[in-house]
BALUM-661318 format. One record per residue: residue in three letters; x, y, z of N, C-alpha, C in turn. Coordinates in steps of 0.02 Angstrom, whole numbers, padded with zeros to 5 digits, always signed. Layout:
AlaXYZXYZXYZ/...
//
This chain:
Met+00041-00059+00000+00000+00000+00000+00043+00063+00000/Ser+00100+00062+00032+00144+00120+00033+00173+00134-00036/Asn+00182+00083-00078+00206+00094-00146+00156+00133-00188/Asp+00091+00121-00176+00040+00158-00212+00041+00231-00195/Leu+00053+00247-00132+00057+00316-00110+00117+00351-00140/Ala+00173+00317-00144+00233+00346-00174+00224+00358-00249/Asp+00186+00315-00282+00175+00323-00354+00128+00382-00368/Glu+00083+00397-00323+00034+00450-00334+00064+00520-00325/Gln+00115+00527-00284+00143+00593-00270+00203+00606-00316/Pro+00199+00658-00356+00255+00674-00400+00313+00705-00362/Asp+00372+00703-00391+00431+00734-00361+00424+00810-00365/Arg+00424+00844-00309+00412+00916-00306+00474+00955-00287/Ser+00534+00927-00295+00594+00961-00273+00609+01024-00312/Leu+00595+01026-00376+00608+01085-00417+00544+01116-00444/Ser+00488+01098-00418+00424+01123-00445+00410+01194-00423/Gly+00446+01221-00374+00435+01289-00352+00452+01342-00403/Ile+00493+01324-00451+00512+01372-00503+00471+01363-00567/Glu+00418+01324-00562+00377+01311-00621+00343+01374-00647/Phe+00334+01424-00604+00303+01486-00626+00349+01524-00674/Leu+00413+01510-00672+00460+01542-00719+00466+01505-00785/Thr+00465+01440-00782+00480+01400-00841+00418+01370-00874/Gly+00361+01373-00842+00300+01344-00870+00295+01270-00851/Glu+00242+01238-00877+00230+01169-00859+00277+01121-00894/Asp+00297+01136-00955+00342+01093-00993+00406+01131-01006/Pro+00454+01130-00959+00512+01173-00964+00560+01153-01020/Ser+00590+01203-01049+00640+01193-01101+00697+01242-01088/Ala+00758+01217-01090+00817+01261-01077+00822+01315-01130/Gly+00806+01298-01192+00810+01347-01246+00761+01404-01237/Ser+00700+01388-01219+00650+01442-01209+00666+01484-01148/Phe+00692+01453-01095+00711+01491-01036+00766+01541-01053/Leu+00818+01518-01087+00873+01562-01105+00852+01615-01156/Leu+00807+01598-01200+00782+01647-01249+00743+01703-01214/Val+00702+01685-01166+00664+01736-01129+00712+01781-01089/Val+00762+01752-01058+00810+01792-01020+00847+01840-01068/Gly+00866+01816-01126+00901+01859-01175+00857+01915-01201/Ile+00794+01900-01217+00749+01951-01243+00735+02005-01190/Val+00722+01984-01129+00708+02032-01075+00770+02075-01063/Thr+00829+02046-01066+00891+02084-01057+00897+02137-01112/Cys+00886+02118-01174+00892+02166-01230+00841+02222-01224/Val+00780+02207-01203+00728+02258-01197+00747+02309-01143/Phe+00770+02284-01086+00789+02330-01032+00850+02372-01051/Ile+00898+02343-01083+00957+02381-01103+00938+02435-01153/Ala+00896+02418-01202+00874+02469-01250+00834+02524-01216/Ala+00790+02505-01171+00750+02556-01136+00794+02602-01095/Phe+00842+02576-01060+00886+02618-01020+00931+02661-01063/Gln+00958+02635-01117+01004+02673-01159+00970+02729-01197/Phe+00907+02718-01218+00873+02769-01258+00834+02820-01217/Thr+00820+02806-01154+00777+02852-01116+00812+02889-01059/Leu+00869+02865-01037+00901+02896-00978+00967+02929-00997/Pro+00989+02978-00958+01053+03011-00971+01112+02963-00959/Glu+01170+02982-00983+01229+02939-00987+01250+02905-00921/Pro+01263+02939-00867+01288+02900-00809+01236+02852-00780/Ile+01174+02872-00780+01122+02828-00752+01111+02768-00797/Ser+01109+02778-00862+01097+02723-00908+01153+02672-00906/Thr+01214+02695-00897+01271+02649-00893+01267+02605-00831/Val+01250+02635-00775+01245+02597-00712+01188+02546-00717/Leu+01130+02567-00741+01074+02521-00746+01086+02466-00797/Thr+01120+02482-00852+01137+02432-00902+01185+02380-00872/Ser+01232+02403-00833+01279+02357-00800+01242+02311-00752/Leu+01195+02337-00715+01156+02296-00669+01113+02244-00707/Val+01085+02264-00764+01046+02217-00804+01090+02161-00830/Ile+01150+02177-00851+01196+02126-00877+01216+02078-00821/Val+01228+02104-00760+01244+02061-00704+01186+02014-00688/Leu+01125+02040-00689+01066+01998-00677+01057+01946-00732/Ala+01072+01964-00794+01067+01917-00849+01117+01860-00841/Val+01178+01876-00820+01228+01824-00809+01206+01777-00753/Ile+01179+01805-00699+01153+01764-00645+01096+01719-00669/Ser+01052+01746-00711+00997+01706-00739+01023+01650-00784/Phe+01073+01665-00825+01102+01614-00868+01135+01559-00826/Leu+01168+01578-00772+01198+01529-00727+01144+01486-00693/Met+01089+01518-00674+01034+01480-00644+01006+01430-00694/Gly+01000+01451-00757+00977+01405-00809+01026+01347-00819/Ala+01091+01361-00815+01141+01308-00822+01138+01260-00764/Ile+01126+01286-00703+01121+01243-00645+01059+01199-00649/Leu+01003+01229-00670+00942+01189-00679+00950+01136-00732/Asp+00986+01152-00785+00998+01103-00837+01043+01047-00811/Ala+01093+01065-00770+01137+01014-00742+01100+00968-00693/Leu+01049+00995-00659+01009+00956-00613+00957+00913-00649/Gly+00950+00923-00714+00904+00883-00753+00833+00909-00753/Tyr+00823+00971-00733+00755+00999-00730+00725+01005-00800/Phe+00765+01022-00850+00739+01032-00917+00732+00967-00956/Asp+00755+00911-00929+00752+00847-00963+00696+00803-00938/Val+00647+00831-00905+00592+00792-00876+00548+00767-00933/Pro+00536+00702-00938+00492+00676-00991+00419+00698-00979/Asp+00379+00692-01030+00309+00713-01025+00269+00677-00971/Gly+00283+00612-00962+00247+00573-00912+00270+00586-00841/Lys+00325+00620-00831+00355+00634-00766+00361+00570-00729/
//
């Protein structure tokens, strides 16, 4: 009977980040979204703000993008993006 209970409960160790990656995660789509958001923020800062402020904010966006890319690499190394459809 305990085996039936274990089969019914899915592994929830990395499910807390499902709001970022969606129900069917893909490393490519995650990295593409991070890249697009980075480009949009850099363009917005460079075209709308004066020079010293735009440079500082652009640098912060690049640092956050690198952290996001590293998080994506860690999730890929943990096998989060390789989950089969049947889980």
